[in-house]
C-alpha positions as CSV (number, residue, x, y, z in Angstrom):
1,M,11.4,-13.6,8.9
2,V,7.7,-12.6,9.1
3,Q,8.0,-10.6,12.2
4,I,10.4,-7.9,10.8
5,R,8.6,-7.7,7.5
6,D,5.0,-7.1,9.3
7,E,6.5,-4.4,11.6
8,V,7.8,-2.5,8.7
9,L,4.8,-2.8,6.6
10,D,2.6,-1.9,9.5
11,G,4.4,1.5,10.1
12,K,5.5,0.5,13.4
13,I,9.2,1.1,12.5
14,A,9.3,4.8,11.2
15,P,11.4,5.3,8.1
16,G,14.8,6.1,8.6
17,T,15.1,3.9,11.7
18,W,18.3,1.8,11.8
19,L,17.9,-1.8,12.6
20,R,20.5,-3.5,14.8
21,E,20.9,-7.1,14.3
22,E,21.7,-8.0,17.7
23,Q,18.9,-6.1,19.2
24,I,16.1,-7.6,16.8
25,A,17.8,-11.3,17.5
26,E,17.4,-10.8,21.2
27,R,14.0,-9.2,21.2
28,L,12.5,-12.1,18.9
29,E,14.6,-14.8,20.4
30,V,16.1,-16.0,17.1
31,G,19.6,-16.4,15.8
32,R,21.5,-13.3,14.2
33,Y,21.8,-15.4,10.8
34,T,17.9,-15.6,10.7
35,V,17.9,-11.8,11.1
36,R,20.3,-11.2,8.6
37,S,18.7,-13.3,6.1
38,A,15.4,-11.5,6.7
39,V,17.0,-8.0,6.4
40,E,18.5,-8.9,3.1
41,R,15.0,-10.0,1.8
42,L,13.7,-6.6,2.7
43,V,16.7,-4.8,1.2
44,S,15.8,-6.6,-2.1
45,V,12.5,-5.3,-2.2
46,G,13.1,-2.0,-1.4
47,L,11.6,-1.8,2.4
48,L,15.3,-1.5,3.7
49,V,18.5,0.2,2.6
50,H,21.8,-1.5,3.4
51,E,25.1,0.5,4.0
52,R,28.1,-1.5,4.0
53,N,29.9,-1.5,7.5
54,R,26.9,0.2,8.9
55,G,23.7,-2.1,8.7
56,A,20.4,-1.5,7.3
57,F,17.6,0.9,8.1
58,V,14.1,1.5,7.1
59,S,13.7,3.0,3.6
60,P,13.0,6.7,3.5
61,I,9.9,7.9,1.8
62,S,10.5,11.0,0.0
63,P,7.7,13.0,-1.9
64,E,9.5,12.0,-5.1
65,R,9.3,8.5,-4.3
66,V,5.3,8.9,-3.4
67,E,4.7,10.6,-6.6
68,R,6.5,8.1,-8.6
69,L,4.7,5.2,-7.1
70,F,1.2,6.7,-7.6
71,E,2.3,7.6,-11.0
72,T,2.8,4.1,-11.7
73,R,-0.2,3.0,-10.1
74,K,-2.4,5.5,-12.2
75,V,-0.9,4.4,-15.5
76,I,-1.7,0.8,-14.6
77,E,-5.0,1.0,-13.0
78,V,-6.5,3.6,-14.9
79,E,-5.7,1.6,-18.1
80,S,-6.9,-1.4,-16.5
81,L,-10.5,0.2,-15.8
82,R,-10.4,1.3,-19.5
83,L,-10.0,-2.0,-20.4
84,F,-12.9,-3.6,-19.1
85,L,-15.2,-0.7,-17.8
86,G,-18.9,-1.6,-19.2
87,S,-17.8,-4.8,-20.8
88,G,-20.0,-7.0,-18.6
89,T,-16.8,-8.5,-17.0
90,D,-17.5,-10.1,-13.6
91,L,-16.9,-7.6,-11.0
92,S,-17.7,-9.7,-8.1
93,E,-14.3,-9.5,-6.5
94,I,-14.1,-5.8,-6.7
95,K,-17.6,-5.8,-5.0
96,A,-16.4,-8.1,-2.3
97,H,-13.4,-6.0,-1.5
98,A,-15.4,-2.7,-1.5
99,K,-18.1,-4.4,0.9
100,M,-15.3,-5.4,3.3
101,L,-13.8,-1.9,3.2
102,G,-17.3,-0.3,4.0
103,S,-17.7,-2.7,7.0
104,F,-14.5,-1.5,9.0
105,D,-14.7,0.8,11.7
106,E,-12.2,3.1,13.7
107,T,-11.5,-0.3,15.9
108,T,-10.2,-2.0,12.8
109,P,-6.5,-2.2,12.8
110,W,-5.1,-0.1,10.3
111,H,-2.9,-2.8,8.4
112,T,-6.1,-4.6,8.0
113,V,-7.7,-1.7,6.3
114,I,-4.7,-1.2,4.1
115,E,-4.6,-5.1,3.0
116,A,-8.3,-4.7,2.0
117,H,-7.5,-1.5,0.2
118,N,-4.9,-3.3,-1.8
119,D,-6.8,-6.1,-2.7
120,F,-9.5,-3.8,-3.9
121,H,-7.3,-1.8,-6.3
122,R,-5.4,-5.3,-7.3
123,A,-8.9,-6.5,-8.3
124,I,-9.4,-3.6,-10.6
125,V,-6.2,-4.3,-12.3
126,A,-7.1,-8.3,-12.4
127,A,-10.2,-7.4,-14.2
128,A,-8.6,-6.4,-17.3
129,G,-7.5,-9.9,-17.8
130,N,-3.9,-8.8,-18.8
131,S,-1.2,-10.8,-16.9
132,R,1.4,-8.4,-17.7
133,L,-0.4,-5.6,-16.1
134,L,-0.8,-7.6,-13.0
135,D,2.6,-8.9,-13.0
136,T,3.8,-5.3,-13.1
137,Y,1.3,-4.0,-10.4
138,D,2.3,-6.9,-8.1
139,R,5.9,-5.7,-8.1
140,Y,4.9,-2.5,-5.9
141,Q,2.6,-4.3,-3.4
142,D,4.8,-4.0,-0.5
143,E,6.1,-0.9,-1.1
144,L,2.5,0.5,-1.5
145,Q,1.7,-1.3,2.1
146,F,4.5,0.2,3.5
147,M,3.8,3.9,2.5
148,L,0.0,3.7,3.1
149,S,0.5,2.2,6.7
150,F,1.2,6.0,7.8
151,I,-1.9,7.6,5.9
152,G,-4.0,6.6,8.7
153,R,-2.6,9.7,10.6
154,V,-4.5,11.8,8.2
155,H,-7.5,9.6,6.8
156,T,-10.1,7.9,9.1
157,V,-11.4,4.5,8.6
158,D,-14.8,5.5,7.6
159,I,-13.7,8.3,5.1
160,F,-11.3,5.7,3.6
161,G,-14.0,2.9,3.3
162,T,-16.7,5.1,1.9
163,N,-14.4,6.7,-0.7
164,H,-13.9,3.2,-2.0
165,V,-17.4,2.0,-1.8
166,L,-18.6,5.0,-4.0
167,L,-15.7,4.4,-6.6
168,A,-16.7,0.5,-6.7
169,E,-20.4,1.7,-7.2
170,E,-19.3,3.8,-10.2
171,I,-17.3,0.9,-11.6
172,C,-20.0,-1.6,-11.4
173,R,-22.5,1.0,-13.1
174,G,-20.1,0.9,-16.1
175,S,-20.2,4.7,-15.7
176,P,-17.2,6.8,-17.4
177,K,-17.5,8.9,-14.3
178,A,-15.6,5.8,-12.6
179,I,-12.2,6.8,-14.3
180,E,-12.7,10.3,-12.8
181,C,-13.3,8.7,-9.6
182,L,-10.4,6.2,-9.8
183,E,-8.0,9.2,-10.8
184,F,-9.1,11.2,-7.8
185,D,-8.7,8.4,-5.5
186,L,-5.1,8.1,-6.9
187,T,-4.2,11.6,-6.8
188,E,-6.2,14.0,-4.6
189,F,-7.3,11.4,-2.1
190,G,-3.9,9.6,-2.1
191,I,-0.9,11.8,-2.5
192,P,-1.6,15.2,-0.3
193,P,-2.9,13.2,2.8
194,L,0.1,10.9,2.7
195,L,2.6,13.7,2.3
196,E,0.8,15.2,5.3
197,A,1.0,12.1,7.2
198,L,4.8,11.7,6.5
199,A,5.5,15.5,7.4
200,E,3.6,14.9,10.6
201,L,5.6,11.8,11.4
202,E,9.0,13.7,10.6
203,G,8.0,16.3,13.0
204,T,7.7,13.8,15.9
205,T,10.8,11.9,15.2
């Protein structure tokens, strides 16, 4: 069910938290079968982990998991950018998502920022015109949303938006520097702050 998925993706339920079917059913006023079906779906996409006779808990986010996901993103996104950079491809979708990111302020809910961020990066892959690259990228959207829900503990909305507006400008110029900017976004701007946010979260739980 949508409510459970949204709470996990918005970071409202910390990694490692056990989910009790009866408590969720009571809180959301639904049947336990409905909750069980939702949990099974979230297990299937890697957001929850199920242990026999114990139930399910929110999937932990280890440094290794972060690095693997961002390595995968780097391979797909950078190669996609190489395929269309400077080719005259229609970049209106990338521009639109960057403009939206740049319009947000500190009152914008973080899940809204991350959704726009993910749309921006997906547009980079889509611009390459390779459906296989896009299909592969789409497999990781929920996992990425889940991880980045915690990065707001380190990045401000303004810094997050500005970084992507500048990246979009380089892409639209067709500048080779765009490759460098994208690699920076996927490594230095992404991984260390996320690991810092997760360490901070672990220290408060």
